[in-house]
N, C-alpha and C positions, 0 to 999 in steps of 0.2 A: 692940371686938371685931374680930378679924382674920379675914376670910374667905379661905381658901386655895383657889385654883383651880388645877387641874393635878395635879402629881405628889405633893405632900406633904399628909398629913393633919395633924390638930392635934397629934399626938405626934411629928411630924417624920419619920414613916415614909412611904415611898413607897406610894401607893395602887396597887392592881392594877386595871387596867381590865378589864372582862369581855372574854373572848376570843371574838370573833365569827368565824364560819367563812364565808369568801367562796366563793361558787359562781358560775360563769359559766353563764348560762341563756339559752335562746332562748324568747321568749314570742310567741304568736300571738293577735291579737285579730281581730275581724271585719273591721277595716279595714287592718291593718298587721302587721308582725312586728318584733320588737326583740331585740337581743342585747346583754347587759350583765351587770354584776355585781350579785348580791343577797347581802346579809350576813345570815346566820342567827344569831339571838341564842343565847347559851349554853343557855338553857332550852328552846329549840326546835331540836333537833339535826337535824331532817329538813326538807327543803324543803316537804313536805306539811303540816308543822306550821304553817309561815308562811302557806301558802295557806288553811288552815282556821281561823286565829285570828280574833278579832273585828274586826280592822282592815279598813277598806274598800279600802285602797290597798296596793299592793306598791311598794317603793322600789327603783329600779335606778340604778346609777352607770355611767359610761363606756358610755353606750348608743349603739349604732349601729342605723340603720334606713335602708331605701331612701328613706324620706321626708325624711331630713335630709341636707343637703350635707356637714355635719361632725358628728362624734359629740357627743352632749349629755353634760354632766357629771352631770346628775341628771334622772330622770324618775319620776313617780309614776303608776302604771297602776291604774285601777279594777279590782278583782278580778272584778266581775260581767261585765266585758267580755272577760276572758281565756277563750279557747277551748282552747288547748293550750300546754303548757310542757314543755321538754326541758332537763334539767340537762346541760350540755356538759362542764364541767370543775370538779369540786370542788377547792377549795384550802383549806389551813389558813392562817389569817391571824393 
């Protein structure tokens, strides 16, 4: 049995990856603020859908904060600690 990872499925056709929408957001917690990218799944077209789903954490990439000397490539923030969110820049990805 051959397992194909990547772009081709068993019929030799290219698989389409779900199209995620990238938004740049500013997130405030009790102890800090973060600016970075959040990817919205195709079935969750609005940022509020991600905030209200069952997952406990929100994933951010390319995160900047006054607490870091350099940007972090990935950060998971507990949703219960989030006080305020602002979507800065919606982008199609």
